[in-house]
C-alpha positions as CSV (number, residue, x, y, z in Angstrom):
1,X,0.0,0.0,0.0
2,X,1.3,3.4,-0.9
3,X,1.0,6.1,1.7
4,X,0.4,9.6,0.5
5,X,2.3,12.3,2.3
6,X,0.2,14.9,3.9
7,X,0.6,18.4,2.6
8,X,1.6,21.2,5.0
9,X,-0.8,24.0,5.4
10,X,0.6,26.7,7.6
11,X,-1.4,28.7,9.9
12,X,-1.7,32.4,9.3
13,X,0.8,33.1,12.1
14,X,3.4,30.6,10.6
15,X,2.9,32.1,7.1
16,X,3.5,35.7,8.4
17,X,6.5,34.6,10.4
18,X,8.0,32.9,7.4
19,X,7.3,36.0,5.2
20,X,8.9,38.3,7.8
21,X,12.1,36.2,7.9
22,X,12.3,36.1,4.1
23,X,11.8,39.9,3.9
24,X,14.5,40.4,6.5
25,X,17.0,38.2,4.6
26,X,16.2,40.0,1.3
27,X,16.8,43.4,3.0
28,X,20.1,42.3,4.4
29,X,21.1,41.2,0.9
30,X,20.5,44.7,-0.4
31,X,22.5,46.6,2.3
32,X,25.5,48.3,1.0
33,X,28.9,47.0,2.2
34,X,31.2,49.1,4.3
35,X,32.8,50.8,1.3
36,X,29.6,52.5,0.4
37,X,28.5,53.7,3.8
38,X,29.5,57.0,5.4
39,X,31.6,55.0,7.8
40,X,33.2,52.9,5.1
41,X,36.9,52.9,4.3
42,X,38.5,55.6,2.2
43,X,38.7,54.7,-1.4
44,X,41.9,56.6,-1.8
45,X,43.9,55.0,1.0
46,X,47.3,53.6,0.0
47,X,49.0,50.7,1.5
48,X,51.7,51.5,4.0
49,X,55.2,50.3,3.2
50,X,56.4,47.6,5.5
51,X,59.7,47.8,7.4
52,X,61.4,45.0,9.3
53,X,62.1,45.2,13.0
54,X,64.0,43.2,15.6
55,X,62.9,42.5,19.1
56,X,65.0,42.1,22.2
57,X,62.9,41.5,25.4
58,X,60.2,44.2,25.1
59,X,62.4,46.6,22.9
60,X,61.6,46.9,19.2
61,X,64.3,48.3,16.9
62,X,63.6,49.6,13.4
63,X,66.2,50.8,10.8
64,X,65.6,54.2,9.2
65,X,68.7,54.0,7.0
66,X,68.8,55.4,3.4
67,X,66.3,53.5,1.2
68,X,63.9,53.0,4.1
69,X,60.5,54.7,3.8
70,X,61.4,56.2,7.2
71,X,64.7,57.7,5.9
72,X,63.3,61.2,5.6
73,X,60.9,63.4,7.6
74,X,57.3,62.6,6.8
75,X,58.0,59.0,6.0
76,X,55.4,56.5,7.2
77,X,55.6,52.7,7.5
78,X,54.1,49.7,9.4
79,X,56.2,47.0,11.1
80,X,55.1,43.6,12.3
81,X,56.9,42.1,15.3
82,X,56.4,39.3,17.8
83,X,55.1,42.1,20.1
84,X,52.5,43.3,17.6
85,X,52.0,45.6,14.6
86,X,53.1,49.2,14.9
87,X,52.7,52.4,12.8
88,X,55.8,54.6,12.5
89,X,56.1,58.2,11.2
90,X,59.4,60.0,10.9
91,X,58.6,63.4,12.4
92,X,62.1,65.0,12.4
93,X,65.8,64.3,11.9
94,X,65.9,62.7,15.4
95,X,62.3,61.9,16.1
96,X,59.7,59.3,15.2
97,X,56.2,58.5,16.5
98,X,55.1,55.0,17.1
99,X,51.5,53.9,17.4
100,X,49.8,50.6,17.7
101,X,48.4,49.4,14.4
102,X,45.2,48.2,16.0
103,X,42.1,50.3,15.4
104,X,40.3,51.3,18.6
105,X,36.9,50.8,16.9
106,X,36.8,47.1,16.4
107,X,40.4,45.9,16.4
108,X,41.1,45.8,12.7
109,X,44.8,46.1,11.6
110,X,45.6,49.5,10.1
111,X,47.6,49.1,7.0
112,X,46.9,52.2,4.9
113,X,47.2,55.9,4.8
114,X,45.7,58.9,3.0
115,X,47.8,62.0,3.0
116,X,49.2,62.4,6.5
117,X,46.6,60.2,8.2
118,X,46.4,56.5,9.0
119,X,43.2,54.8,7.6
120,X,41.5,51.7,9.0
121,X,40.5,49.4,6.2
122,X,37.4,48.0,8.0
123,X,35.2,51.0,8.7
124,X,37.2,54.1,7.6
125,X,38.3,55.5,10.9
126,X,41.2,57.9,10.3
127,X,44.0,58.8,12.8
128,X,46.6,61.6,12.8
129,X,50.2,60.6,13.0
130,X,50.0,61.4,16.7
131,X,47.2,58.8,17.1
132,X,44.3,61.1,17.7
133,X,41.0,60.3,16.0
134,X,40.4,62.5,12.9
135,X,37.2,60.7,11.8
136,X,35.2,57.9,13.4
137,X,33.6,55.6,14.0
138,X,36.6,55.1,16.3
139,X,36.3,57.4,19.4
140,X,39.6,56.6,21.2
141,X,43.1,57.4,20.1
142,X,45.6,54.8,19.1
143,X,48.1,53.7,21.8
144,X,51.4,55.5,21.4
145,X,54.9,54.4,22.5
146,X,57.8,56.6,23.4
147,X,60.6,56.2,20.9
148,X,64.2,57.1,20.8
149,X,66.3,57.7,17.7
150,X,70.0,56.9,17.7
151,X,71.7,57.4,14.3
152,X,69.4,55.6,11.9
153,X,67.8,53.2,14.4
154,X,64.5,53.9,16.1
155,X,63.8,52.0,19.3
156,X,60.7,51.8,21.5
157,X,59.4,49.6,24.3
158,X,56.2,47.8,23.7
């Protein structure tokens, strides 16, 4: 004997709940990604050049010799070490600023810049080379580290 399957007839409540879920999913599919929102990343951000660093204990050392993006005032770079990622800006002949490369909004790694500002690739927060927030959604500055320059080597403790 062949058993016929019963057909499902939803109640009005089940039908409305199903339609609401479908409408919600369709709406999510039409939401513009981060790049098109007012808090999206800048389209003109350039990738920061990367420089190598060495670590001894908690001290990070970075070469700023000729050929390095940090060789002249205004140069910007990112370095990745065992202690984390850091943003560096050469601010003078004997000075450099060092900031964490972790955005204070949602913890994304900052890898780009636009003009004299660091740009978070996730939601477009921008930070000055001193770490202050220029444009949100981030609302806290980047952590800064005191740095010393000795010849063409910058050192800081992380």
